[in-house]
N, C-alpha and C positions, 0 to 999 in steps of 0.2 A: 453632704453627697460628694463623692469623689468625681474627678473628671472622667475616669473610665466608665463609671456607672452612668453618668450623664450621656456620654457618647453612645454607650450600648443602648440606653433607652431611646435616644433619638433615632438611632439606626433601626431599632425594632419598630418604632412608630412609622418611619418612612417606608419600611418594608411592608408592613401591614396595609398601609394606604395604597401602595403600588399594587399589591395583590388584589385589593378590593376593586381598584379602578380597572385592573386588567380583567377581572372576572366580569364586571358589568360591561366592559367594552366587547367581550366575546359573546355576549348574548346575541343569538342569531336574529337578523332582521328578516323582514318579509321576503326581500329579494333573495337572501341566502337560503331561505326555506323552500322557495319555489324553484330556484335555479337547477338543482339536481334532477327535477322532473321534466325540464325543458331541453336539456342538453346532456351529452354523456359526460361523466366525471373525468376531469383531467387534472394534471398536476401530480401532487404527492400521492403515493400508493395508499396512505392511510386516510386520505381525505374522503369524505362522504357526506351524506345528508346529515345536518346537525340534529335533525329530529329523530333519527333512527336510535332505537334503544338497544344498541349492541353492547350490553353489559352495564348499562346505566350511565349516569352522569360522570362517574369517576373515570370510565374509559374515555369519554369525550374530553375530559380535562387532560388526561395524559396524551391523547391524540393531538390535541392542540399544542401541548408543550413540545412534543416531538416535531411537529411541523414548524413551530416558531424557532426551536433550537436548530433545526436543519437549515432553515433560511439564514440564521445567524452565522452558522459555520460556512455556508455557501458564500456569504458576504465577506468574511474575514479569512477563510481558508483557501484551499487550492481551487482555482477556477474549474467550473463544471466540465469544460471541454477537455482540459488536461486530465482531470480526474477520470472522465469516461474513457479516455485513451489508455490510462494506466490500468483501470479495471478490466478493460478488454484484453490487455496484454497478460494479465494474471490468469485468464481463463477460468475464473471462478464463477462467472455468471451473475455477479452482483451488479445491480444498477446504481446509478449515482444517488438516487433517493434512498435506497436501502443502506448504502454506505454512510450517508449523512445521518440516517437514523441510528446506526450503530455507533457513530461518533458521539451523538448526543447521549446515548445510553452509557457509553464509557465515561463521558463527562459527569453524568449523574452519579455513577458509582464513585468517581473520584470526589465529588462533592460530599457524598455520604461519608466516605472515609475521612475526609478533612473535617467534617463536623464532629465525628466521633473522636478524632484525635484532639480537636479543639476543646471538646468537653472534658477530656482527660487532663489537658494542660491547664484549663481554666481553674481546676481545683488546686493547682499549685501556684496560682497567682500570676499567670501569664497575662500580657497586655491584650485587651480586646481587639485593638487595631491590628496587632501582629497576628492574632488568631484569625481575623477576617481575611487578611492578606494571604495567610497560609492556606485557608480553605479554598479561596478563589484560585490560588496557584495549583492546588491539588486537582481541581476540576479542569483547568486549562491543560495541565500536564497529561491527564488521562485522555482528554480529547485528542491531544497531539500524539499520544502513544498509539492510537488507532492508525494514524497516518504513518507512523514509523513502522508498525507491523505490516501495513500494506507495502511499504517500500522494501522491507526485508523479504516479504513473500515474492515480490516482483523480481528482486535480485536473485533469489534462489531459483526461480523458474527460468530466468534468462541464462543462468549458469548451466542449468540442466540442458537447455536448448543448445547452448554452445558446445557442451560435451557430446551431445547426440548427433550434432550436425556432420562431422566427418564420416561417421559410419553410414548415415542416411545418404550423403552425397555419393559415396562409393557404391551403395546398393542401387541408387538411381542410374549411375553410369553403367553398371553391369547390366541392369534391366534393359536400358536403351540399346546398348551394344548387342544384346541378345535378340533384338528385333522388336521390342515393345515400343509403342508410341509414347510420347511424353505423358499423356493422360493415363495410359495403361500402366506406365512405370510408377507414376504417383499413386495410383490406386493399389498396385501390388505392394509397394513399400509401406503405405499407410495401413494395410491389412496385416502385414507380417511383422510390424514393429509396434512398440508401445512406448509412451512417454509424452513429454510436453511438446516436442517437435511433431510427433505423429498426430497429436490433437490439432495443431496448426494446419497440418496437411489435410486432415479430414475436414476441417472447417473450410479450407480453400476448395476442396473437391465438392463440398456441399454447395458452395456458391456457383461452381461450374455446372453442376446438375440443375441448378435453379435457372440457368440460362446465361450466366455471365461468361464471356470468352475466357479461355485459359490464360492467355497473355495478360489480360486485364486483372484476372484473379491473382496471378503471380505478382503483378505490380502492387496490388493491394496488400499481399503478404509482405512484400518488401517495405512498404510504407508503414504498415501497422505494427511492426516489431521493433523492439529497442536493441536488438542484437545486430551489430554492424556486419558481421560475417554472414548472417542469414539474409540481411538486406541485399548484400552484394550477390549472394548466390541466387536468390529469387529474382533479382533484377536482371542478372545475366541470363537466366533461363527464359525470362519473359522476352528479352531482346532477341534471343536466338529463335524463339518461336515466331516472333513478329517478322523477322528478316529472313527466315528460312535457312539460317546457318546450321550446318551439321551439328545435331544436338549432342552426339557422343563426345566430340572434341571439346565442346563447351563444358559438358558435365565433368569430363576428366580434368580440365583446367580449373574448374571451380572446386573440385574435390582437392586438388593439390593446393589451391589457395586457402581453402578452409583448414587443411592440416597445417599449413605454415602459420596461419593465424592462431591456431590452437597451440602450436609450439612457442610462438612469441608470447602468448598469454601465460603459458606455464613458466617461461623464463622470467617474465615480469612478476608473476606471483612469487616465484622463488626469491627474487631480489627483495620484494617487500617483506617476506618472512625472515630473510636474513637480517634485514635492518631491525625488524621487530624483536629478534632474538638478542640484539645488543642491549635492549632495555633492561632485562633482568641481570645480564652480565655486568653492566656498568653500575646499576643502582642497588643490586643485591649481593652478587657474588664478590665483586671487587671490593666494596667496603668491608665485608666480613674478612676477606683475605688480608687486607691492610691491617685490620684490627688484630688479627691473630699474629701477624708478622711484627707489629710495633709494640703490642702490649707487653710481651715478656721482657723486651729491652727496657721499657719504662719502669717495670716492676724491679728489675735488677738494679737500675740506677738509683731508685728510691731506697732499696735495701743497702746498697753500698754507701749511700750518704748517711 
């Protein structure tokens, strides 16, 4: 018996024992069966009474796997407070529990892909230890990919907000200078525009209609966004409303500041793209040019000798 087969058999035995012990440990106790009838269900969205037959025992097994996997990602992943703030800034309506569940599902898909690839490579004599490590790496990478997708979605939304902010600031300044109040100008602009920033304004107006003061709602908008220009704009409007400063002058100054920030962002982006363009020039075009310039001379020298 080779060492690889011995290690594989030992790992299989340990895995079967862990699954059996996990299955017996998840057998609902009397307290767990009675608790859902005595208090409202709290916690994860897929938690419920263990005695309910919502699709049979297979559904309960997967529900438990999702819950345990989500708690594992909560322990080792992004803290729930930071994750909730990022999800709120994306405007997608996902809760922390739903995002954790999606992360677990992505990890499961990565695990399945790693197992399939391991089975293919095992027929070619690959090491069982390396295949196990590769399968685990696939699962972890796919779980982390969901976090990367969230970061990319958040970055795209914040870039859209930053692109829409100068126009919205000018429209608010024009509406206030035409005689509208701050609340009326916000309502008019949010109705006549569409986009990520309009969604944020409509959410802020919803808080105002629910009874929150406008200045406090604007402070909440300034604190809840990751765009520095929008934070300065909302904070300036909130301070002007609280102190009674003429709002037209404040909005015009904020609009000028937003346009200057957009111009600086474009200049910085252009500088980054210019540096990025040097990579293909140095590593692709320049070596080919050198080869074409030097190679004929080398061939001529060889022919002459």
